[in-house]
C-alpha positions as CSV (number, residue, x, y, z in Angstrom):
1,X,25.3,-39.5,47.1
2,X,22.9,-40.0,44.2
3,X,20.8,-42.5,46.2
4,X,20.7,-40.2,49.1
5,X,19.4,-37.4,46.9
6,X,16.8,-39.7,45.5
7,X,15.3,-40.4,48.9
8,X,14.9,-36.7,49.8
9,X,11.5,-35.1,49.7
10,X,10.6,-33.0,46.6
11,X,10.6,-29.9,48.8
12,X,14.2,-30.5,49.8
13,X,15.2,-31.4,46.3
14,X,13.7,-28.1,45.0
15,X,15.5,-26.1,47.6
16,X,18.8,-27.8,46.8
17,X,18.3,-27.6,43.1
18,X,17.5,-23.9,43.1
19,X,20.4,-23.1,45.5
20,X,23.0,-25.3,43.7
21,X,21.9,-24.3,40.2
22,X,21.9,-20.6,41.1
23,X,25.2,-20.9,42.9
24,X,26.9,-22.8,40.0
25,X,25.5,-20.4,37.4
26,X,26.6,-17.4,39.4
27,X,30.0,-18.9,40.0
28,X,30.6,-19.8,36.3
29,X,29.3,-16.4,35.2
30,X,31.6,-14.6,37.7
31,X,34.6,-16.7,36.6
32,X,33.8,-16.0,33.0
33,X,33.3,-12.3,33.6
34,X,36.5,-11.9,35.7
35,X,38.5,-14.1,33.3
36,X,37.3,-12.2,30.2
37,X,37.8,-8.8,31.9
38,X,41.2,-9.8,33.0
39,X,42.1,-11.0,29.5
40,X,40.7,-7.8,27.9
41,X,42.7,-5.6,30.3
42,X,45.8,-7.7,29.8
43,X,45.4,-7.4,26.0
44,X,44.7,-3.7,26.3
45,X,48.0,-3.3,28.2
46,X,49.8,-5.2,25.5
47,X,48.2,-3.1,22.7
48,X,49.0,0.2,24.6
49,X,52.6,-0.7,25.1
50,X,53.0,-2.1,21.6
51,X,51.5,1.1,20.1
52,X,53.7,3.2,22.4
53,X,56.8,1.1,21.2
54,X,55.8,1.7,17.6
55,X,55.5,5.5,18.1
56,X,58.8,5.6,20.0
57,X,60.5,3.5,17.2
58,X,59.1,5.8,14.5
59,X,60.3,9.0,16.3
60,X,63.7,7.5,17.2
61,X,64.8,7.0,13.6
62,X,66.0,10.5,13.1
63,X,68.0,10.5,16.4
64,X,69.7,7.2,15.5
65,X,70.5,8.4,12.0
66,X,72.0,11.6,13.2
67,X,73.6,10.0,16.3
68,X,71.7,12.3,18.7
69,X,71.4,10.6,22.1
70,X,70.1,13.9,23.6
71,X,67.1,13.9,21.3
72,X,66.5,10.2,22.0
73,X,66.7,10.7,25.8
74,X,64.3,13.6,25.5
75,X,61.9,11.3,23.6
76,X,62.1,8.5,26.2
77,X,61.7,11.0,29.1
78,X,58.2,11.7,27.7
79,X,57.3,8.3,29.2
80,X,57.1,10.0,32.6
81,X,53.4,10.5,32.0
82,X,53.1,6.6,31.7
83,X,54.1,5.4,35.3
84,X,53.4,1.8,34.4
85,X,56.6,1.8,32.2
86,X,59.3,1.3,34.8
87,X,62.2,1.1,32.3
88,X,62.7,2.1,28.6
89,X,65.8,1.7,26.6
90,X,66.8,2.5,23.0
91,X,69.6,0.3,21.5
92,X,71.5,1.2,18.3
93,X,71.9,-1.2,15.4
94,X,74.8,-3.0,17.2
95,X,72.8,-3.7,20.4
96,X,74.5,-1.0,22.4
97,X,72.5,1.2,24.7
98,X,71.8,4.5,22.9
99,X,69.4,6.1,25.4
100,X,67.3,5.0,28.4
101,X,64.6,6.1,30.8
102,X,64.1,4.8,34.4
103,X,60.9,5.3,36.4
104,X,61.1,3.6,39.7
105,X,63.5,0.7,38.6
106,X,67.2,0.7,39.7
107,X,69.4,2.9,37.5
108,X,71.6,-0.1,36.6
109,X,68.6,-2.2,35.4
110,X,69.3,-3.9,32.1
111,X,67.3,-6.5,30.1
112,X,68.9,-9.9,30.3
113,X,69.0,-10.0,26.5
114,X,67.8,-8.1,23.4
115,X,64.7,-10.1,22.3
116,X,63.0,-10.1,18.9
117,X,60.2,-7.7,18.1
118,X,57.1,-8.7,20.2
119,X,56.1,-9.0,23.8
120,X,56.4,-11.5,26.7
121,X,55.6,-11.7,30.4
122,X,58.4,-12.2,32.8
123,X,58.4,-14.6,35.8
124,X,57.5,-11.7,38.2
125,X,54.4,-10.9,36.1
126,X,55.9,-7.8,34.4
127,X,55.5,-7.1,30.6
128,X,58.4,-6.7,28.2
129,X,57.7,-5.1,24.8
130,X,60.4,-4.9,22.1
131,X,60.2,-3.1,18.7
132,X,63.0,-3.4,16.2
133,X,63.6,-0.2,14.1
134,X,64.2,-1.0,10.4
135,X,65.2,1.4,7.6
136,X,65.4,0.1,4.1
137,X,65.4,-3.5,5.5
138,X,68.4,-2.8,7.8
139,X,68.3,-2.9,11.6
140,X,69.1,0.6,12.9
141,X,68.0,0.2,16.5
142,X,65.6,-1.4,19.0
143,X,63.1,0.0,21.5
144,X,62.7,-2.0,24.7
145,X,59.9,-1.3,27.3
146,X,59.6,-2.9,30.7
147,X,56.2,-2.3,32.4
148,X,54.8,-3.4,35.7
149,X,51.4,-5.1,35.9
150,X,50.5,-4.2,39.5
151,X,47.3,-2.5,38.6
152,X,46.2,-5.7,36.8
153,X,46.7,-7.9,39.8
154,X,45.0,-5.3,42.1
155,X,42.0,-5.2,39.8
156,X,41.8,-9.1,39.8
157,X,41.9,-9.1,43.6
158,X,39.0,-6.5,43.8
159,X,37.0,-8.7,41.3
160,X,37.5,-11.7,43.6
161,X,36.2,-9.9,46.6
162,X,33.2,-8.7,44.7
163,X,32.4,-12.2,43.4
164,X,32.6,-13.7,46.9
165,X,30.3,-11.0,48.3
166,X,27.8,-11.2,45.5
167,X,27.7,-15.1,45.7
168,X,27.0,-15.0,49.4
169,X,24.2,-12.5,49.1
170,X,22.8,-14.4,46.0
171,X,22.9,-17.8,47.6
172,X,21.1,-16.6,50.8
173,X,18.5,-14.9,48.8
174,X,17.9,-17.8,46.5
175,X,17.6,-20.2,49.4
176,X,14.9,-18.0,51.1
177,X,13.1,-17.6,47.8
178,X,13.1,-21.3,46.9
179,X,11.8,-22.2,50.4
180,X,8.7,-20.1,49.8
181,X,8.4,-21.1,46.2
182,X,8.7,-24.9,46.7
183,X,5.4,-25.0,48.6
184,X,3.6,-23.5,45.6
185,X,5.2,-26.0,43.2
186,X,5.4,-29.2,45.2
187,X,1.9,-29.0,46.7
188,X,-0.1,-29.2,43.4
189,X,2.3,-31.9,42.1
190,X,1.7,-34.1,45.2
191,X,-2.1,-33.7,44.8
192,X,-1.9,-34.5,41.1
193,X,0.2,-37.7,42.0
194,X,-2.4,-38.7,44.5
195,X,-5.2,-38.3,42.0
196,X,-3.3,-40.3,39.3
197,X,-2.7,-43.1,41.8
198,X,-6.4,-43.2,42.7
199,X,-7.4,-43.4,39.0
200,X,-4.8,-46.1,38.3
201,X,-5.9,-48.2,41.3
202,X,-9.7,-47.6,41.0
203,X,-10.1,-47.2,37.3
204,X,-12.4,-44.3,37.9
205,X,-11.8,-41.9,35.0
206,X,-14.6,-39.6,36.2
207,X,-12.3,-38.2,38.8
208,X,-10.9,-34.7,38.0
209,X,-8.4,-32.5,39.8
210,X,-9.4,-29.0,40.7
211,X,-7.4,-26.3,38.9
212,X,-6.1,-23.7,41.4
213,X,-3.8,-21.5,39.4
214,X,-3.0,-20.5,35.8
215,X,0.6,-21.5,35.8
216,X,2.3,-24.6,34.3
217,X,0.8,-26.8,37.0
218,X,-2.7,-25.5,36.2
219,X,-2.0,-26.3,32.5
220,X,-1.0,-29.8,33.5
221,X,-4.3,-30.1,35.3
222,X,-6.1,-29.1,32.2
223,X,-4.2,-31.5,30.1
224,X,-4.9,-34.3,32.5
225,X,-8.6,-33.6,32.5
226,X,-8.8,-33.4,28.7
227,X,-6.8,-36.6,28.2
228,X,-9.7,-38.4,26.5
229,X,-10.4,-35.5,24.2
230,X,-6.8,-35.3,23.0
231,X,-7.1,-38.2,20.6
232,X,-9.9,-36.6,18.6
233,X,-8.3,-33.2,18.9
234,X,-4.9,-34.4,17.8
235,X,-6.0,-35.1,14.2
236,X,-7.4,-31.6,13.8
237,X,-4.3,-30.0,15.3
238,X,-2.1,-32.2,13.0
239,X,-4.0,-30.9,9.9
240,X,-3.6,-27.3,11.1
241,X,0.1,-27.9,11.7
242,X,0.4,-29.3,8.2
243,X,-1.2,-26.2,6.7
244,X,1.0,-23.9,8.8
245,X,4.1,-25.8,7.6
246,X,3.2,-25.3,4.0
247,X,2.8,-21.5,4.6
248,X,6.2,-21.5,6.3
249,X,7.7,-23.4,3.4
250,X,6.4,-20.9,0.9
251,X,7.5,-18.0,3.0
252,X,11.0,-19.5,3.4
253,X,11.2,-20.1,-0.3
254,X,10.4,-16.5,-1.0
255,X,13.0,-15.4,1.5
256,X,15.6,-17.6,-0.1
257,X,14.7,-16.1,-3.5
258,X,15.1,-12.6,-2.2
259,X,18.4,-13.5,-0.6
260,X,19.6,-15.0,-3.9
261,X,18.8,-11.7,-5.7
262,X,20.6,-9.7,-3.0
263,X,23.6,-12.1,-3.4
264,X,23.5,-11.6,-7.2
265,X,23.5,-7.8,-6.8
266,X,26.3,-8.0,-4.2
267,X,28.4,-10.1,-6.7
268,X,27.7,-7.6,-9.4
269,X,28.6,-4.7,-7.1
270,X,31.8,-6.5,-6.1
271,X,32.8,-6.9,-9.7
272,X,32.2,-3.2,-10.4
273,X,34.4,-2.4,-7.4
274,X,37.1,-4.7,-8.7
275,X,36.9,-2.9,-12.1
276,X,37.1,0.5,-10.4
277,X,40.1,-0.7,-8.4
278,X,41.8,-2.0,-11.5
279,X,41.1,1.3,-13.2
280,X,42.5,3.2,-10.2
281,X,45.6,1.1,-10.2
282,X,46.1,1.8,-13.9
283,X,45.7,5.5,-13.3
284,X,48.1,5.4,-10.4
285,X,50.7,3.4,-12.4
286,X,50.3,5.9,-15.3
287,X,50.8,8.8,-13.0
288,X,53.9,7.1,-11.5
289,X,55.3,6.6,-15.0
290,X,54.6,10.3,-15.9
291,X,56.4,11.5,-12.7
292,X,59.3,9.1,-13.3
293,X,59.6,10.5,-16.8
294,X,59.4,14.0,-15.5
295,X,62.1,13.4,-12.8
296,X,64.4,11.9,-15.5
297,X,63.8,14.9,-17.7
298,X,64.2,17.3,-14.8
299,X,67.5,15.5,-13.9
300,X,68.7,16.0,-17.4
301,X,67.6,19.7,-17.5
302,X,69.3,20.4,-14.2
303,X,72.5,18.4,-14.8
304,X,73.0,19.9,-18.3
305,X,73.6,23.5,-17.1
306,X,75.4,22.3,-14.0
307,X,77.8,20.3,-16.2
308,X,78.5,23.5,-18.2
309,X,79.0,25.6,-15.0
310,X,81.3,23.0,-13.4
311,X,83.2,22.3,-16.6
312,X,83.8,25.9,-17.6
313,X,84.6,26.8,-13.9
314,X,87.3,24.2,-14.0
315,X,88.6,25.6,-17.3
316,X,88.9,29.0,-15.8
317,X,91.8,27.7,-13.6
318,X,93.9,27.1,-16.7
319,X,96.9,29.5,-16.5
320,X,97.3,30.1,-20.3
321,X,93.7,31.2,-21.0
322,X,93.3,34.3,-23.2
323,X,91.2,37.2,-22.0
324,X,88.6,36.5,-24.7
325,X,88.3,32.8,-23.7
326,X,88.1,33.7,-20.0
327,X,85.3,36.2,-20.7
328,X,83.5,33.6,-22.9
329,X,83.8,31.0,-20.2
330,X,82.4,33.4,-17.6
331,X,79.5,34.3,-19.9
332,X,78.7,30.6,-20.4
333,X,78.8,30.0,-16.7
334,X,76.4,33.0,-16.0
335,X,74.1,31.9,-18.9
336,X,73.8,28.3,-17.6
337,X,73.4,29.5,-14.0
338,X,70.5,31.8,-15.1
339,X,69.0,28.8,-17.0
340,X,69.2,26.6,-13.9
341,X,67.7,29.4,-11.7
342,X,64.8,29.6,-14.3
343,X,64.1,25.9,-13.9
344,X,64.0,26.2,-10.1
345,X,61.7,29.2,-10.4
346,X,59.3,27.2,-12.6
347,X,59.1,24.5,-9.9
348,X,58.6,27.1,-7.2
349,X,55.9,28.9,-9.2
350,X,54.0,25.6,-9.6
351,X,54.4,24.8,-5.9
352,X,53.0,28.2,-5.0
353,X,50.1,27.8,-7.3
354,X,49.3,24.3,-6.1
355,X,49.5,25.5,-2.4
356,X,47.2,28.5,-3.2
357,X,50.0,30.9,-2.2
358,X,50.6,32.6,-5.6
359,X,49.3,36.2,-5.6
360,X,48.4,38.4,-8.5
361,X,49.1,42.2,-8.5
362,X,47.1,44.1,-11.1
363,X,48.4,47.5,-12.2
364,X,47.8,49.7,-15.2
365,X,50.1,48.7,-18.0
366,X,50.3,48.8,-21.8
367,X,49.5,45.5,-23.6
368,X,51.2,46.8,-26.7
369,X,54.5,47.4,-24.8
370,X,54.3,43.9,-23.2
371,X,53.8,42.3,-26.7
372,X,56.8,44.3,-28.0
373,X,58.9,43.3,-25.1
374,X,58.1,39.6,-25.6
375,X,58.7,39.9,-29.4
376,X,62.1,41.6,-28.9
377,X,63.2,38.9,-26.5
378,X,62.2,35.9,-28.7
379,X,63.0,37.4,-32.2
380,X,66.8,36.7,-32.0
381,X,66.0,33.0,-31.5
382,X,63.6,33.0,-34.4
383,X,66.1,34.7,-36.6
384,X,68.8,32.2,-35.7
385,X,66.4,29.4,-36.9
386,X,65.4,31.3,-40.1
387,X,61.8,31.8,-38.9
388,X,59.6,34.8,-39.4
389,X,58.1,36.2,-36.2
390,X,55.0,38.3,-37.0
391,X,53.1,40.5,-34.6
392,X,49.6,41.6,-35.8
393,X,46.8,43.7,-34.2
394,X,43.2,43.3,-35.2
395,X,41.0,46.3,-34.4
396,X,41.6,49.0,-31.8
397,X,43.6,48.2,-28.7
398,X,43.2,49.7,-25.2
399,X,46.1,52.0,-24.4
400,X,46.3,50.5,-20.9
401,X,44.7,47.6,-19.0
402,X,44.5,46.5,-15.4
403,X,46.5,43.2,-15.1
404,X,49.6,41.7,-13.7
405,X,52.1,42.6,-16.3
406,X,54.8,40.2,-15.0
407,X,52.5,37.2,-15.3
408,X,51.1,38.3,-18.7
409,X,54.6,38.7,-20.0
410,X,55.5,35.3,-18.6
411,X,52.5,33.7,-20.4
412,X,53.3,35.2,-23.7
413,X,57.0,34.6,-23.5
414,X,56.3,30.9,-22.8
415,X,53.9,30.4,-25.6
416,X,55.8,32.4,-28.2
417,X,59.1,30.8,-27.1
418,X,57.5,27.3,-27.3
419,X,56.3,28.1,-30.8
420,X,59.8,29.1,-31.9
421,X,61.3,26.0,-30.2
422,X,59.0,23.5,-31.9
423,X,59.0,25.1,-35.3
424,X,61.8,24.1,-37.7
425,X,60.7,26.1,-40.8
426,X,58.0,28.6,-41.7
427,X,56.8,31.3,-39.3
428,X,55.3,32.1,-35.9
429,X,52.4,34.5,-35.7
430,X,51.2,36.5,-32.7
431,X,47.7,38.1,-33.2
432,X,46.3,40.5,-30.6
433,X,42.6,41.5,-30.6
434,X,39.7,42.3,-28.3
435,X,37.6,39.2,-27.5
436,X,34.7,41.4,-26.1
437,X,33.4,44.9,-26.9
438,X,35.3,47.4,-24.9
439,X,32.1,48.9,-23.4
440,X,31.1,45.8,-21.3
441,X,31.9,45.7,-17.6
442,X,35.0,43.4,-17.8
443,X,36.0,42.8,-21.4
444,X,38.6,40.2,-22.4
445,X,41.8,40.7,-24.5
446,X,42.8,37.7,-26.7
447,X,46.3,36.7,-27.8
448,X,46.6,34.0,-30.5
449,X,50.0,32.3,-31.1
450,X,50.1,30.2,-34.3
451,X,53.0,28.3,-35.7
452,X,53.9,25.9,-38.6
453,X,55.7,23.5,-36.4
454,X,55.4,19.9,-35.2
455,X,51.8,20.0,-34.1
456,X,50.3,17.8,-31.4
457,X,48.5,14.4,-31.8
458,X,44.8,14.4,-30.8
459,X,45.4,11.8,-28.0
460,X,48.1,14.0,-26.6
461,X,46.2,17.3,-26.5
462,X,44.4,16.3,-23.2
463,X,47.7,15.9,-21.4
464,X,49.7,19.0,-22.3
465,X,48.2,21.1,-19.5
466,X,48.9,18.4,-16.9
467,X,51.8,18.9,-14.5
468,X,55.1,17.2,-15.3
469,X,53.9,16.3,-18.8
470,X,54.9,17.0,-22.4
471,X,53.0,15.9,-25.4
472,X,55.6,13.2,-26.1
473,X,58.6,12.0,-24.1
474,X,60.7,12.2,-27.3
475,X,59.9,15.9,-27.4
476,X,61.8,16.6,-24.2
477,X,64.7,14.5,-25.4
478,X,64.8,16.5,-28.7
479,X,64.0,20.0,-27.5
480,X,64.5,20.0,-23.7
481,X,62.1,21.5,-21.2
482,X,60.4,20.3,-18.0
483,X,56.8,20.2,-19.2
484,X,55.8,22.9,-16.6
485,X,55.5,26.0,-18.8
486,X,52.1,25.4,-20.2
487,X,50.7,24.3,-16.8
488,X,52.0,27.5,-15.1
489,X,50.8,29.6,-18.0
490,X,47.3,28.3,-17.9
491,X,47.1,28.7,-14.1
492,X,48.3,32.3,-14.5
493,X,45.8,33.0,-17.3
494,X,42.9,31.7,-15.1
495,X,44.1,33.8,-12.2
496,X,44.0,36.8,-14.6
497,X,40.4,36.1,-15.4
498,X,40.8,34.1,-18.6
499,X,42.1,30.8,-19.9
500,X,44.3,29.1,-22.5
501,X,42.9,26.8,-25.2
502,X,44.7,25.0,-28.0
503,X,44.0,23.7,-31.5
504,X,46.6,21.6,-33.3
505,X,47.0,19.4,-36.4
506,X,49.9,17.0,-36.2
507,X,52.6,17.8,-38.7
508,X,51.1,21.2,-39.6
509,X,51.3,23.4,-36.6
510,X,49.4,24.6,-33.5
511,X,47.3,27.5,-32.3
512,X,47.2,28.6,-28.7
513,X,44.7,31.3,-27.6
514,X,45.1,33.2,-24.4
515,X,42.3,35.4,-22.9
516,X,42.6,37.7,-19.9
517,X,40.3,40.3,-18.4
518,X,41.3,43.9,-18.9
519,X,39.3,45.6,-16.1
520,X,36.9,48.4,-17.1
521,X,37.9,50.2,-20.2
522,X,35.5,53.1,-19.7
523,X,37.6,56.3,-20.2
524,X,40.6,54.3,-21.6
525,X,41.7,55.5,-25.1
526,X,41.5,52.9,-27.9
527,X,44.5,53.1,-30.2
528,X,45.8,51.4,-33.4
529,X,48.0,48.6,-32.1
530,X,50.1,48.3,-35.2
531,X,50.8,52.1,-35.4
532,X,51.6,52.2,-31.7
533,X,54.0,49.3,-31.9
534,X,55.9,51.2,-34.7
535,X,56.4,54.3,-32.6
536,X,59.8,54.6,-31.0
537,X,59.7,53.9,-27.3
538,X,60.7,56.8,-25.1
539,X,64.3,56.7,-23.8
540,X,64.5,56.7,-20.1
541,X,67.4,58.5,-18.4
542,X,69.0,56.3,-15.8
543,X,72.0,57.0,-13.7
544,X,74.8,54.6,-13.6
545,X,75.2,52.9,-10.3
546,X,77.3,55.2,-8.2
547,X,80.4,54.0,-6.4
548,X,79.4,52.6,-3.0
549,X,81.5,52.8,0.1
550,X,80.6,51.3,3.5
551,X,82.6,52.4,6.6
552,X,81.4,50.1,9.3
553,X,81.6,46.6,10.8
554,X,79.4,43.7,9.6
555,X,79.1,40.2,11.1
556,X,78.5,37.5,8.5
557,X,76.8,34.4,10.1
558,X,77.2,31.7,7.4
559,X,78.3,28.1,7.7
560,X,79.2,27.6,4.0
561,X,82.9,28.3,3.3
562,X,82.3,29.3,-0.4
563,X,79.4,31.6,0.6
564,X,81.6,33.1,3.3
565,X,84.3,33.9,0.8
566,X,81.9,35.3,-1.8
567,X,79.8,37.5,0.5
568,X,82.8,38.7,2.5
569,X,84.6,39.6,-0.8
570,X,81.6,41.7,-1.9
571,X,81.5,43.5,1.4
572,X,85.2,44.1,1.8
573,X,85.4,45.4,-1.7
574,X,83.1,48.3,-0.7
575,X,85.2,49.0,2.4
576,X,83.4,47.0,5.1
577,X,85.1,45.3,8.0
578,X,83.8,41.7,8.0
579,X,83.8,39.1,10.8
580,X,82.7,35.5,10.2
581,X,80.6,33.3,12.5
582,X,80.2,29.7,11.2
583,X,77.1,29.0,13.3
584,X,74.3,30.8,15.1
585,X,75.7,30.3,18.6
586,X,79.1,31.9,17.7
587,X,77.2,34.7,16.0
588,X,75.2,35.4,19.3
589,X,78.5,35.3,21.3
590,X,80.3,37.7,18.9
591,X,77.4,40.2,18.9
592,X,77.3,40.3,22.7
593,X,81.0,40.5,23.1
594,X,81.2,43.4,20.6
595,X,78.5,45.3,22.6
596,X,80.3,44.7,25.9
597,X,83.5,46.0,24.4
598,X,81.8,49.1,23.2
599,X,82.4,48.4,19.5
600,X,79.0,47.0,18.4
601,X,78.4,45.7,14.8
602,X,76.6,48.0,12.5
603,X,74.8,45.1,10.7
604,X,74.4,41.3,10.9
605,X,73.9,39.2,7.9
606,X,72.3,36.0,9.3
607,X,72.1,32.7,7.3
608,X,68.9,30.9,8.5
609,X,70.1,27.3,8.1
610,X,73.2,26.7,10.3
611,X,74.5,24.0,12.6
612,X,74.5,24.2,16.5
613,X,72.0,27.1,16.5
614,X,70.2,28.2,13.3
615,X,69.5,31.7,12.2
616,X,65.9,31.7,13.5
617,X,67.1,30.7,17.0
618,X,70.1,33.1,17.0
619,X,67.9,36.1,15.9
620,X,65.2,35.3,18.5
621,X,67.9,35.0,21.2
622,X,69.4,38.4,20.3
623,X,66.1,40.1,20.3
624,X,65.2,38.6,23.7
625,X,68.5,40.2,24.9
626,X,67.3,43.6,23.7
627,X,69.9,43.7,20.9
628,X,68.9,46.4,18.4
629,X,71.5,45.8,15.7
630,X,69.9,45.5,12.2
631,X,69.7,41.8,11.1
632,X,69.2,40.8,7.5
633,X,68.2,37.2,6.8
634,X,70.1,35.2,4.1
635,X,68.3,32.1,3.0
636,X,67.8,29.9,-0.1
637,X,64.0,29.5,0.7
638,X,62.0,31.8,-1.5
639,X,58.4,31.3,-0.4
640,X,56.3,34.1,1.1
641,X,55.9,32.1,4.3
642,X,59.7,32.0,4.6
643,X,59.8,35.8,4.6
644,X,57.2,35.9,7.3
645,X,59.0,33.3,9.3
646,X,62.2,35.4,9.2
647,X,60.4,38.5,10.3
648,X,58.6,36.7,13.1
649,X,62.0,35.6,14.4
650,X,63.1,39.2,14.6
651,X,64.9,39.9,11.3
652,X,64.6,43.4,9.8
653,X,64.7,42.3,6.2
654,X,65.2,39.3,3.9
655,X,67.6,38.5,1.0
656,X,67.4,35.3,-1.0
657,X,70.2,33.1,-2.4
658,X,71.8,33.2,-4.9
659,X,72.9,36.6,-3.6
660,X,72.2,39.6,-5.8
661,X,75.1,42.0,-5.2
662,X,73.2,45.2,-6.0
663,X,70.2,44.1,-3.9
664,X,72.4,43.2,-1.0
665,X,74.3,46.6,-1.0
666,X,70.9,48.4,-1.4
667,X,69.6,46.7,1.8
668,X,72.8,47.6,3.7
669,X,72.5,51.2,2.5
670,X,68.8,51.2,3.7
671,X,69.6,50.1,7.2
672,X,73.0,51.8,7.7
673,X,72.6,55.1,5.8
674,X,75.1,56.9,8.1
675,X,77.8,54.4,7.3
676,X,77.4,54.6,3.5
677,X,78.9,57.0,0.9
678,X,77.8,57.2,-2.7
679,X,80.2,58.8,-5.1
680,X,78.3,60.8,-7.8
681,X,78.2,59.3,-11.3
682,X,77.4,60.8,-14.7
683,X,74.0,60.0,-16.1
684,X,73.7,57.6,-19.1
685,X,70.9,56.8,-21.4
686,X,69.4,53.3,-21.9
687,X,67.0,52.6,-24.7
């Protein structure tokens, strides 16, 4: 074959060379393109199904944990939008089928075995993908997907047809083109060979070939004609090449130097990044330690009152208790329950502030009365510890200011209460004064709380206004507390237009200063704060709560047995007829049955968190059925968004847990006035 090719003319060789080279190059390129595209599509399919298996595994955890095959089937049925997946199956932790989805495959299709996490292609070209579902290191289930690869085979077939067609067209075109091109190439080469043969046989170096074109052949002609001049010219070219090489060496050296500098800078930058990462890690670890300490402290703060509540509740069951002991135990349970509720409210307040959902309601109020209220609440604790609690006023005070009196009272109560808590001997001083002249647009009022207590170390001052932090972990062990009070107080102070600052000397005491804006004081009378605080506060005439009677039917939808007993006891004690529904579906059925029987309920108390059908769904369903009975939501969620969610579901009003008996009866009276009777009661005076 090779000898045959050698004997062919140069024209034929060029034609064959161009055609074969072009055909081989085109064939290899096509094979590489098709193979690469096929591999990319194949890998893309694997990635898509793997990601799909990961998503299904993540979303199936809840269904497996709660043994909810319906939710799992609903999740797998979402694969209808992915026709390539012919079969999907969710196994539980024991390898049993928990849920499945079939799309085109026989209903009794089962995988031959339960493979490990991964993928593999079956003998028929289909793709199996398996994802094991782990939770805390334990196997809770497995996702299995069986997908057809028909579209991949179809695409490969289309590529093959395209390759054959393109090769046929390309080979025909290259053959025609090479036939015309070879005459332009082979003719000058043959003439050059003829001239070289003549020079070699005759030794006539005066013969020259005539240049016909400016292509490579023409260049070859020029080189042939200047053969004798090349020896002299080569020395000069060699010198020029040497000079050019030196220039390139210098340029390359400069580039290497610059690259070295860049590398040095990159190393320095990497070191800085490592230092920053190390610092970030230390900060994160410190934050984790702080949160761990807070959680341990919070656990102690919550378990302590719960222990008292459970312990004294158990003691109440003793048959030989005296009336005095029983009353003391009840008071202890109520006191610890209120303390526990206060802890929860602190956490909720901070959550609202962090979420930007805390609102401020400014009204006209007397700062002197607020200070007196706080002092009267804290003074018994100070007296029990043998401490003097002093309230002083410097200069004139505005008779009223515009602020949120609840939040201001909460700030002062927290600061004065902390001062009493952390002071063993000496005194606590509350000084009230104007921080700005009263004639400015928005003056500030300043409260300074000083004590002779423990004080705070300098390195601890920066942390006392951080969430979940006290100045020292030993402080929480000795005095209790969650470390949220100062955080909440400072946030409230800033929302009231001011701030809280602190000065402290360890072992000698602390001084906290609170400023708030008062609103415009133009037209507000300025009074002597001390003299005003000594005036007797006016007695307000209040009427004792009248006896309340409710003559009607109430449906209580509540799944908790204890809450059922408590709330139904409160309602039946005032005369109501109470029916119980342990879930939302039964509540809907009872309401509809009572209306069909002509004895509708006068009111529905709807717990929002119940099994089968929750309160939101039950209320929405009743409203869709045009049920007009008043519905009052009962829920332990206390955020503003929860109130809005209840109203959006169709509830008329909202009551939070723990249940306030008076507030609950007031709501019932509001929505069923014709079913309520209030017996008159004699007025009494409260100071």
